[in-house]
N, C-alpha and C positions, 0 to 999 in steps of 0.2 A: 408499392410504396418503395421508394428508394431511399436508402439508408445509409450515410457517410458517419465513418469514427475522426476523429481527431485528437491529437495528445502532442504536448509541447516539444517532445524531443526523444527519437527512438534511438539511444545509444546506452541504456543500461538495463539493468534485472532488479526487480523489486517489486514490493505488494502493488503499486500502481499497475505494473508491468502485469499481473495477474489478473486485476480488475479486467484491463484491455482484452484479454484471451477469454475472460468469462463475457465481454459484453461479443467478440467474434462468435463465442459458443451460442448465442443468441439471434446474431446478425452475421451468418458465415459470409454473406456476398458484399460486406460492408469495408470499402478500402479505408485504410489509413493515411490522413492526411498528418504531415508533421514538417516541423521547419529542416530538422537534419536528421540522418539514419545511417548509423554505422554498422555495417552488418556485421562485425569481427563481435562486438559487444551485444548486439541485440538479435542473436540467431532466433530467439523466439517469436520476430517478427515474420519469419519466411510464412507464415499460413496468410500473411496480409499481403493484398497488392498496396505496398506504401507509395504515398505519393509525396514527393518532397518540395519545398519553396526552393527560390532561387541560393538559398545561403548554401544547399547544398554543393555549390560549385565554388564557393570562396574554401581559400586556403585555410585547414585546419578547423574546418568549423563544424564538422561531423563529432572531433574529440572534444574540442576547445569553445562550444558554443556560447560560453561567458564573453567571450571576446566581440562576441556581435551580440550585445544585450539590446543595444540600442536600435538594431535594424529588426529584432524580432516582432514587434508592432507591425512592422510594414510586411512581413516575411506571411504573417497570418493573414493579413489585409488581402495579401495580393491573391490568393486563391478563390477562385469560382464555385460557388455551388449550387447554381443555379437548375442544376439538373436533378437534384434531390427533393426530397419530401421533409426528411427529417435529417437532423445531423447531432451528433451526441458528442460534446466536446469534453475530454478527460482532461483536467487541468491543475497545476499549482501555479502556472504562470500565463504565458500570453495567448493561449490557444482558446481562452473564453471570446477572444477580440474578432473573430472571424465574423465577415458580413456577409449577410444572407438577404436573399430578393425577400419580399412581404409574406410569399407562397410557403417561404419553406420554415420549416420550426425548427427551432436550435434549442435544445436542454443541455445545460453545464453540468456535469457530473464533477462539482469542485471537491478536489483533495484538499485544498487550503487556498485562502488569498495567498497572493504572492507573498511569499516568508519573507525574501529580503528587502522587502519594500515595507511590510507591515511588521506581522507580530514577533519577526525575526530580526528585525533591523538593527536593533543593540550588538545581537551577537555577531552578526555579519559585520559591522562595521565599529568594531572594539577600537582600532587605531583612530585617533584621534585626528591626524593629518589624513589619511585614507577618507576620513567621513568628510573632512573639508573639502579635499579637492572632486569627491566623487558627488557632491550636493547637486549641482545643476542638472546631473545625469539621472540621480535618484526624483528630484523634482519632476521632470518632463518624464520619467517611465511611472509616479504614481499618479500623476495627471493623465495619462492616457489609461492607466491602469482602472482607476474611475471610469471613464468612457467607457472602454469596452467592457465593464462587470453590467453596465446596462443593455447591452447587445442581448444576449440569452433571451428567451422569452420564459425560460425557467430556470431554478438554480434546483440541484440535488446536493446535499452536502452529505458526507461518509462520516459523519459523527454531530451530535449536538454540539460537542465542542467546534467543529467547524462551520456548523451551523451560528453559533454567536458570533463568530469573525466574519462571516460573509454578511451579516447584519451590521457589526459594528465599523467593518471597514467599506461596505459596499452600499449600504441600508439596501439590502433585498432581503426578501423571506424565501426562505428556503424548505421544502421536505429533507428528510433524513432516510438515506436506504445504506445501510451496512454493507462493506464489501463484501465477497461471498468468499466462503472457504474453500479452496480449490487443489489444497495439495495431497495427491495422492489418496483422493478418496474413498476409493476401492478398498483400499486395507487400512484404514482410520481405525476400524473399530476390534480388528484381529489380535491386537496388542491384550485383549483383556476377555476374562472367562465369558461364555457366553451369558452365564446366569446374572453377570454383573452387570447386564445392557439389555436384558429382556425385556425390560419395562420402558425402555425408553421410546421415544418420537425418531424412526427415523428419515432420511429426506423423503420417501417415497409417501409417507404416512400425512405430510403438511395438507391443509386443508388447502383445496384449490378454489382461487378466488372468483365470485359471480364474474367480474370482468373478464376472465379468461375465455369466455366463451363469444367475448365480442368479435365479430368477422374482421372488423379495421385490423386489429393485433394480432388474431390468432395467427395468421399467415405470416408476419413477423416472426415469431416465436418456435423456430424449430429446433428441435433438439439434435445435437451434434455427437459425435463419437467421444468417450469418456477420453480417450487417447490425448483428446486436446492438451490435458493436464500430465501428462505421462514424464517420466524421468525427464527433467530439465538440468542443466548447467548453465548458468546465465541463459537460460530461456534456450537452450539448446538440446536436444535427445542425445544421451550419450550411454554408453555403455561402460561400466566402471568394474575395474577389479581393485578397487581402494581396499585396504585390510584393514580392519577397526579394530582400534587398542581399546576398547569399552568395556566398562565394567557396570553390571546392571545398576542404574541408580545411585552411582558413585561421585558424579560430576554436576557441576551447573554449568547451564548452558548458555549463550549469548546468539540469537541469530539477527543480523543487523548490517548494512552499510557501512563502512568505516571512514565516516566523517565527522566533522566536529560537534556538530548539533546534536549528534546521538549520544555523546557524553559514554562512551566507550573506556575511556581512561580511567573514570571513576572507580568502575568495578575491578578494572585490573590494579589499580592502587589497594584497593581494599581486600582484593584473593589474593594480593603479594604478601600482604601481613598476615592473614586468616591461614594462610596455607592450604588452604582448600582447592581441591581441583576444579578448574574452568576451562571451557571449550568454546572457542570464539569462531562462529562460521560466518563468513563473508569479505568482502575485498573495498578497498576505496583508498583515497590519498592518506589516510591515515595509517593504512597497515604497517608501513616501516618504522614509525616512531612508536608505534602500540606495541611492536614485537621487541623494540628495545627494551621498551618498559618493563614485559612479562617478566617473571620470574620462570624455574621449570616446572613449578604446578600449571602453566597457563600455557595451555597450545591455540594457535591460532591457525583454523584449520583452510583457510582460504574460502573459495566456491565449491559447492560442491553440487552433485545433479540431486533432483528431488529424491530419488531414492535412497541417498545415501542421508539426504537430510532426514528422512522419515526415520530410520533407524537410530541419528543422534537424539531426536526428539523420543524414540519410545524408551531408550535407555538413560536417560537424563533424571537427576533429581528433580530440577526445576530450571525454569527461564528467569535469566535476570535481564530485567528491561530499565536502564536505568535514565532515558531520555524521555522529552515532552514531545508525544507524536499525536497528528492529527487522529489517528485511530489506531494503529498497532496492530497489524494482520498477524502477527508471531505469536501476538497474546492467545489470541482462538487457535492458531494452529498448537501451540502446546497444549492448550485445555483439551482440545481434540484427541487427543493421546493420554489424558486422563493425568497431565503434569501442571501442576501449580504454577503461580508466576510472583517472581518479587519484583514489584513495579514502581515507581517514582508517582507519588499521588497527586498527577496534574496532566490534563492533555486527555485525549482518548482512552488512556487505560483506565478511567474512572468508571467507564460505560461499560467495558469488558470483563472488569473483575469484581467477584462478589467476595469482598474484604472477609477473610476467615474461613470461606468455603472453597474458593477458587483461587486463592493466592492472598499476598499480603502487601500492603504499601508502605514504603518509607517515605518522611513528608519534607525531608529537604536535600538537595544534590551536594552532601558532603559524606565523607568517608565514616563518619561517625552513625550517621542516621543509617545509611545502606549496612556500614557492620551489624551495627544491633539489630536490623530485619533481617539479616541472615541467621544470625544467632537465635532469634526469636523463632524462624522458621525452623530451626533445627529441630525444637522440640515440639513441632506442631503434628497434626497427621490430617489426609487429606482425602477422602472418597472419590475413587476415579470415576464414578458415577454420576457425582455432580458435576464434576470437570465435564466431560463429556457431554452430558445433557445440556449444557451452558452453551458448550462451541456448537450444538445443533441448529441453536437458533440463526448461525451464520451460514445457513447452507445454500447451495447454489440454486437449488429450487425456489426458495424464498425469495434470494436476488430478483431471478428472471420474475416472480410474479408481481414482484413491487416496481419495478423497470417498466412492466406492461402496464400497470396500472398508471403510472405517472404520465407515460405516452397516451394513454386512453383520454386520460383526463386532459390532458393539453388538445389532443386533438377534438374533442367535444367544446374546448371553451372557444376553440376559433374557427369550429363549424358555424 
């Protein structure tokens, strides 16, 4: 069986890109089709045979894909998948709109229905004049997006939150398969005493699915070396000599792309007032503005290798998660190191945090609400064993088995 992967654009590094690397581990021979590819910003994709659309030849398209939003539908419709038996699109935008022949099955692993067209429309188009002049473009893209959403044979949502959106905006049913935890898995538990983890289920101890023995999918699921997820900076292996100024458990941590909808300015304002130490990992268009906002107790670290990021997770007090996310992989990463999370009670965070045991919530994106939650957190105790056990549910092995079962079900349905 020949498999292909499709992704909206290959020019950044984040949680979705970790999902693609996990799928590469399952389907090592599958090429990656995408609209544009920026090798400088997406060195993680060097493990793939990347096949780009005609947009790759357009000026500035690989860096500023948003200039060509009207051409994105055509870019994905221009690909031919006639030689493949299965195509998996990983998308929050246009990749689901590929056109396949009747004998080629298409599974859409949906990160979210196109955010700026649907759930995030008001956030993206706050300016009334910009909203007015963009109305014809948005109307066309919404029309196409609805048509494109009917093309996949099956939808997989990354969370129950996204599952609801898929039903609301596309009127499609979907199963839920959570993204896998892939950050430096070999060393994840070494920060804790052995007796604290002795009664936990490890990745290797997860029960094997009966479907795993099916001949059709058995050959698809080949284990690859764990080095697929080794030390990465923007997805690129890198040796680092960075010297850390970490004091164990004495700072709060944010790991995020620095873009407006992530709401990183909120915790910066709060920590400016509280005076507590905060470290922020990530880059993005908001970086310079956030640096200007931050006082001396707040440090913006930029992009880190996975090896460096692991150390910051190990030695932080808690992760701060201020935005509305489709899932929130960093929540699971923090818990896998026994670190609790202070999160906004909306979106995917409600599915991955056990309130009072693996973290706490705040109920509005205001300084008072977050500040109150942090002060409350300071008086609480958390058992690292509870946090690690919760994170184990999101193992790569579990992800692989569920992807396998979804493929098996789809093949059976159309056989």
